[in-house]
C-alpha positions in Angstrom: -2.9 -14.5 -59.4 -4.5 -11.1 -60.0 -7.3 -9.0 -58.3 -9.7 -6.8 -60.1 -10.3 -3.6 -58.3 -11.2 0.0 -59.3 -11.4 -0.9 -63.0 -8.1 -2.7 -63.4 -6.2 -5.9 -62.5 -3.4 -5.9 -60.1 -1.0 -8.7 -59.3 -1.4 -10.3 -55.9 1.8 -12.0 -54.4 1.4 -15.6 -53.3 3.8 -16.7 -50.6 2.7 -20.3 -50.5 5.3 -23.1 -50.5 3.4 -25.8 -52.3 4.3 -28.5 -54.8 2.0 -27.5 -57.7 2.1 -24.3 -59.7 -1.1 -24.6 -61.8 -4.1 -23.0 -60.1 -7.1 -25.2 -60.5 -9.8 -23.2 -58.6 -10.3 -20.1 -56.5 -12.8 -19.7 -53.6 -13.5 -17.9 -50.3 -14.2 -19.5 -47.0 -16.7 -18.6 -44.2 -14.3 -15.9 -42.9 -13.9 -14.2 -46.3 -10.4 -15.5 -46.8 -9.4 -16.4 -50.4 -8.0 -19.8 -51.1 -6.4 -21.4 -54.1 -6.5 -25.0 -55.1 -3.7 -26.4 -57.3 -3.6 -29.4 -59.6 -2.1 -31.5 -56.9 -5.1 -30.9 -54.6 -3.3 -28.6 -52.1 -4.9 -25.4 -50.7 -3.1 -22.1 -50.2 -4.5 -19.1 -48.3 -3.7 -15.9 -50.2 -3.6 -13.7 -47.0 -0.6 -15.4 -45.5 0.4 -18.3 -47.7 -0.8 -21.0 -45.4 -0.9 -24.4 -47.1 -3.2 -27.2 -46.3 -3.1 -30.7 -47.8 -6.5 -32.4 -47.9 -6.7 -36.1 -47.3 -6.5 -38.2 -50.5 -7.5 -41.7 -51.5 -5.8 -44.2 -53.8 -8.0 -43.8 -56.8 -7.9 -41.5 -59.9 -6.1 -38.3 -59.2 -9.2 -36.0 -59.7 -9.7 -32.9 -57.7 -12.9 -30.9 -57.3 -14.0 -27.8 -55.2 -17.4 -26.5 -54.2 -18.6 -23.8 -51.8 -21.9 -23.9 -49.8 -24.1 -20.9 -49.1 -22.9 -20.9 -45.5 -19.3 -20.5 -46.6 -18.2 -24.1 -46.2 -15.7 -25.1 -48.8 -15.6 -28.7 -49.9 -12.5 -30.3 -51.5 -12.5 -33.6 -53.2 -9.1 -35.2 -53.7 -8.7 -38.7 -55.2 -12.0 -40.0 -53.7 -11.9 -38.3 -50.3 -14.0 -35.2 -49.6 -12.9 -32.7 -46.9 -14.6 -29.6 -45.5 -12.8 -26.4 -44.8 -14.1 -24.3 -41.9 -12.3 -21.7 -39.8 -9.1 -22.5 -41.6 -9.1 -26.2 -40.8 -9.8 -29.3 -42.8 -12.0 -32.3 -41.6 -12.7 -35.4 -43.7 -16.4 -35.7 -44.5 -16.7 -38.4 -47.1 -14.1 -41.2 -47.7 -15.4 -43.2 -50.6 -12.2 -44.8 -51.9 -14.1 -44.7 -55.2 -13.8 -42.7 -58.4 -15.4 -39.3 -57.6 -16.2 -37.6 -60.9 -17.4 -34.2 -59.4 -19.0 -32.5 -56.5 -21.2 -29.4 -55.8 -23.0 -27.8 -52.9 -26.6 -28.7 -52.4 -29.5 -26.3 -51.7 -30.3 -26.4 -48.0 -26.9 -27.8 -47.1 -24.9 -30.9 -47.9 -23.2 -31.9 -51.0 -24.1 -33.6 -54.3 -21.5 -36.2 -55.3 -21.0 -37.8 -58.7 -19.2 -41.1 -57.9 -18.7 -44.3 -59.8 -21.3 -43.3 -62.4 -24.0 -42.5 -59.7 -25.3 -39.3 -58.3 -25.9 -39.1 -54.5 -26.5 -36.4 -51.9 -24.5 -36.3 -48.6 -25.7 -34.3 -45.6 -25.2 -34.4 -41.8 -22.8 -37.3 -42.0 -24.9 -39.7 -44.2 -26.2 -40.3 -47.7 -29.7 -38.8 -47.9 -30.6 -39.0 -51.6 -29.7 -41.2 -54.5 -30.6 -40.3 -58.1 -29.3 -43.6 -59.4 -27.0 -44.2 -62.3 -25.5 -41.2 -64.1 -26.1 -41.1 -67.8 -22.7 -39.6 -68.5 -20.9 -42.9 -67.6 -17.3 -42.5 -66.5 -16.7 -39.0 -67.9 -15.2 -36.4 -65.5 -17.9 -34.0 -64.5 -15.9 -30.8 -64.9 -18.7 -28.6 -63.6 -21.6 -29.6 -61.3 -24.0 -27.1 -59.9 -27.5 -27.1 -58.3 -29.5 -24.0 -59.2 -31.7 -22.0 -56.9 -34.7 -23.7 -58.5 -33.4 -27.2 -57.8 -32.0 -28.1 -61.3 -28.8 -30.1 -61.0 -26.6 -29.2 -64.0 -23.6 -31.4 -64.9 -21.1 -30.2 -67.5 -18.9 -33.1 -68.6 -15.5 -33.6 -70.2 -16.9 -35.5 -73.1 -20.7 -35.9 -72.9 -22.0 -32.4 -73.1 -24.5 -30.9 -70.6 -27.0 -32.8 -68.5 -29.9 -31.3 -66.5 -31.7 -33.2 -63.7 -34.9 -32.1 -62.0 -34.3 -33.3 -58.5 -37.6 -32.1 -57.0 -39.7 -33.9 -59.6 -40.4 -37.6 -59.6 -39.6 -39.5 -62.8 -38.8 -36.3 -64.7 -36.5 -37.2 -67.6 -33.0 -35.7 -67.6 -32.2 -33.3 -70.5 -29.1 -33.7 -72.6 -27.4 -31.1 -74.7 -24.4 -32.0 -77.0 -22.8 -31.0 -80.2 -25.7 -32.7 -82.0 -28.3 -30.3 -80.7 -26.8 -26.9 -80.0 -23.3 -27.1 -78.3 -20.2 -26.4 -80.3 -18.5 -29.4 -78.6 -19.2 -32.0 -76.0 -16.9 -30.5 -73.4 -18.5 -28.0 -71.0 -15.7 -26.2 -69.3 -17.7 -23.8 -67.0 -21.2 -23.4 -65.5 -22.6 -20.5 -63.4 -26.0 -19.2 -62.2 -26.4 -15.4 -62.0 -28.6 -13.3 -59.9 -31.4 -13.4 -62.5 -31.4 -17.2 -62.2 -29.9 -17.9 -65.6 -27.4 -20.7 -66.1 -24.3 -19.6 -68.1 -22.2 -22.3 -69.6 -19.1 -22.3 -71.9 -18.1 -25.0 -74.3 -15.1 -24.6 -76.7 -15.1 -24.9 -80.4 -13.4 -28.1 -81.6 -10.3 -26.1 -82.6 -10.5 -23.9 -79.5 -10.8 -20.8 -81.8 -13.7 -19.5 -79.7 -16.3 -20.5 -77.2 -20.0 -20.2 -76.9 -22.1 -18.9 -74.0 -25.2 -21.0 -73.4 -28.0 -19.3 -71.5 -30.8 -21.3 -70.0 -33.5 -20.0 -67.6 -33.5 -21.9 -64.3 -36.4 -24.2 -64.0 -39.3 -22.3 -62.3 -40.6 -23.4 -58.9 -44.1 -23.6 -60.1 -44.8 -25.1 -63.5 -47.6 -26.7 -65.4 -45.5 -29.6 -66.9 -43.0 -32.1 -65.9 -39.9 -32.0 -68.2 -39.7 -28.2 -68.5 -39.4 -27.9 -72.2 -41.8 -26.7 -74.9 -42.2 -28.7 -78.1 -40.1 -26.2 -80.0 -37.1 -26.5 -77.6 -37.1 -30.2 -76.6 -34.0 -31.9 -78.1 -35.4 -35.4 -77.8 -38.3 -34.9 -80.3 -40.2 -37.7 -78.6 -43.5 -38.2 -76.8 -42.7 -36.0 -73.8 -42.0 -32.9 -75.9 -44.5 -30.2 -75.1 -44.6 -31.0 -71.4 -44.0 -27.3 -70.7 -47.0 -25.9 -72.5 -46.3 -22.3 -71.6 -43.2 -20.4 -72.5 -42.7 -19.3 -68.9 -42.3 -23.0 -68.0 -39.7 -23.7 -70.6 -36.1 -23.6 -69.4 -34.8 -22.6 -72.9 -37.1 -20.1 -74.5 
């Protein structure tokens, strides 16, 4: 791995004795230590090479990583979700089901996409259920909840989905290669300090990628769906539910 500092990248030695060589994700824990997650689901601490092996289930070998605002790191490995705190792992959720993706929830807890459903886990129990997930059995390569409460899911084959978790009966929004994305595989999502969602989806031939920028859904709005009639991809009756430009998450 490399570290960017003082305007240039420098190689950082990794002393970890682990089974996988491909780095899947990078994060920092509550103490500021940097950890790497490999494709086998193992964690390695950069500072001293300490390796931790999170508990794993017997389902599809999918690994996911998320970090809460309090510094808690969540690792999902083959259907089991563990929490990393103070350099130690504890099992939090053992589903023995197909976990498609996870992300930290606002106010604590964790959103879990599992068996084509979306649920929220907090304080040792399920506290919310958004029902069936429209992306079916696709891997949710990137799942994030924005500061305004929009749950964004970038999938491996069904484009980008936006859910308005704080609004009752608000329809989910769907973006694919048919309405703006270069492909249906969203490989990265991030929210910056200005509350914009950045996403990347590759061209079909991987020649280049596009950066999608959406405004986070505002806390106070005049409509329900959050799109003006010009931007709504559905072109159906609920278009125009964000009558003012400031309420539209796209324009």
